[in-house]
C-alpha positions as CSV (number, residue, x, y, z in Angstrom):
1,M,-50.9,13.2,-124.7
2,K,-47.7,11.4,-125.8
3,I,-47.3,10.9,-129.4
4,P,-47.1,7.0,-130.3
5,F,-44.4,7.6,-132.7
6,R,-42.1,8.0,-130.5
7,T,-42.1,5.2,-128.3
8,P,-39.5,2.8,-128.6
9,K,-41.2,0.0,-130.1
10,F,-42.4,1.8,-132.9
11,S,-39.0,3.2,-133.8
12,Y,-37.6,-0.3,-133.9
13,W,-40.5,-1.4,-135.6
14,V,-39.8,0.9,-138.4
15,L,-36.5,1.5,-138.3
16,G,-35.6,-2.1,-138.6
17,P,-37.0,-3.2,-142.0
18,L,-35.8,0.2,-143.3
19,V,-32.4,-0.4,-142.2
20,M,-32.5,-4.3,-143.5
21,A,-34.1,-2.8,-147.0
22,C,-31.2,-0.2,-147.4
23,A,-28.4,-3.1,-146.7
24,S,-27.7,-4.7,-150.1
25,T,-25.6,-7.3,-151.3
26,P,-22.1,-6.1,-152.1
27,P,-20.7,-7.0,-155.2
28,P,-18.9,-10.4,-155.3
29,T,-15.5,-8.9,-156.2
30,Q,-13.5,-11.7,-154.3
31,R,-15.4,-14.3,-155.6
32,I,-15.0,-13.2,-159.1
33,A,-11.0,-12.9,-158.6
34,T,-11.0,-16.7,-156.9
35,A,-13.2,-18.2,-159.6
36,N,-10.7,-16.3,-162.3
37,E,-7.6,-17.9,-160.1
38,S,-9.3,-21.3,-160.2
39,V,-9.3,-21.1,-163.9
40,A,-6.0,-20.1,-164.3
41,A,-4.9,-23.1,-161.9
42,A,-6.6,-25.5,-164.2
43,R,-5.0,-24.0,-167.2
44,Q,-1.8,-24.5,-165.8
45,A,-2.3,-28.1,-164.5
46,G,-2.9,-28.8,-168.1
47,A,-6.7,-28.7,-168.6
48,N,-6.4,-27.7,-172.0
49,D,-4.8,-31.3,-172.8
50,S,-7.5,-33.2,-171.2
51,A,-11.1,-33.2,-173.3
52,L,-13.0,-33.5,-170.1
53,A,-11.2,-30.9,-167.9
54,S,-11.3,-28.8,-171.0
55,L,-15.2,-28.8,-170.9
56,Y,-15.2,-28.0,-167.3
57,M,-12.8,-25.2,-167.7
58,Q,-14.7,-23.6,-170.4
59,S,-18.1,-24.2,-168.6
60,A,-16.4,-22.0,-165.6
61,Q,-15.3,-19.3,-167.8
62,E,-18.7,-19.2,-169.5
63,Q,-20.3,-19.1,-166.0
64,I,-17.6,-16.1,-164.6
65,G,-19.1,-14.0,-167.8
66,F,-22.5,-15.0,-166.6
67,A,-22.1,-13.5,-163.0
68,K,-20.4,-10.4,-164.3
69,G,-23.5,-9.7,-166.4
70,L,-25.7,-10.4,-163.1
71,V,-23.7,-8.1,-161.0
72,K,-24.2,-5.2,-163.8
73,K,-27.8,-6.1,-163.6
74,G,-27.6,-5.6,-159.6
75,D,-28.3,-9.2,-158.8
76,M,-25.6,-9.7,-156.3
77,D,-27.0,-12.8,-154.8
78,R,-27.6,-15.2,-157.8
79,A,-23.9,-13.9,-159.2
80,D,-22.2,-15.4,-156.0
81,L,-24.1,-18.7,-156.5
82,V,-23.2,-18.7,-160.2
83,L,-19.6,-17.6,-159.2
84,L,-19.5,-20.7,-156.5
85,R,-20.4,-23.1,-159.4
86,A,-17.9,-21.7,-161.7
87,N,-15.0,-22.0,-159.2
88,A,-16.2,-25.6,-158.4
89,D,-16.0,-26.4,-162.0
90,A,-12.5,-24.6,-162.4
91,D,-11.4,-26.7,-159.3
92,L,-12.9,-30.0,-161.2
93,A,-11.1,-29.2,-164.1
94,R,-8.0,-28.7,-162.5
95,S,-8.3,-32.3,-160.7
96,L,-9.0,-34.0,-163.8
97,A,-6.0,-32.4,-165.4
98,H,-4.0,-33.8,-162.6
99,E,-5.7,-37.3,-163.1
100,Q,-5.2,-37.1,-166.1
101,Q,-1.2,-36.5,-165.7
102,Q,-1.0,-39.5,-163.2
103,R,-2.4,-41.6,-165.4
104,S,-0.2,-41.1,-167.8
105,K,2.9,-41.4,-165.6
106,A,1.5,-44.5,-164.4
107,E,0.9,-46.2,-167.6
108,S,4.4,-45.4,-168.6
109,A,5.8,-47.0,-165.4
110,V,3.6,-50.1,-166.1
111,S,4.9,-50.0,-169.8
112,M,8.6,-49.7,-168.5
113,L,8.0,-52.2,-165.6
114,Q,6.7,-54.9,-168.5
115,T,9.7,-54.2,-170.9
116,V,12.0,-54.8,-168.2
117,Q,10.4,-57.9,-167.0
118,R,10.4,-59.3,-170.6
119,Q,14.1,-58.7,-170.9
120,Q,14.7,-60.5,-167.7
121,M,12.4,-63.4,-168.8
122,Q,14.8,-63.9,-172.0
123,P,17.3,-66.5,-171.7
124,S,20.8,-64.8,-171.6
125,G,22.9,-64.3,-174.7
126,Q,19.8,-64.0,-176.7
127,P,19.0,-60.7,-178.3
128,T,16.0,-58.7,-177.3
129,Q,13.2,-57.9,-179.4
């Protein structure tokens, strides 16, 4: 009589879950690096100069720290999700900083245009105010 433990079906049935249980999620080191780079890009874009951008950048930094704590505890899946959010917040901070810079440039251009228009509306020979 054959021993049923040696049948192929049994080995897949037993070994499959064992292999899956041994396979764990690796630490999200690349995602940590990406999130840190996004925070650095936001800082370089001037996120500290905009109140809203600064808040999102600070949030991203806090989330990176929280994710590192999760990695130490072994919760790689949750750390990965937190790092996704941190990266998104850092990207948003960078975009808000760029928006603030572009808005400032646009306001400056409008101001110069209004100055030129006022000067052209004045009759010649009269001093400008």
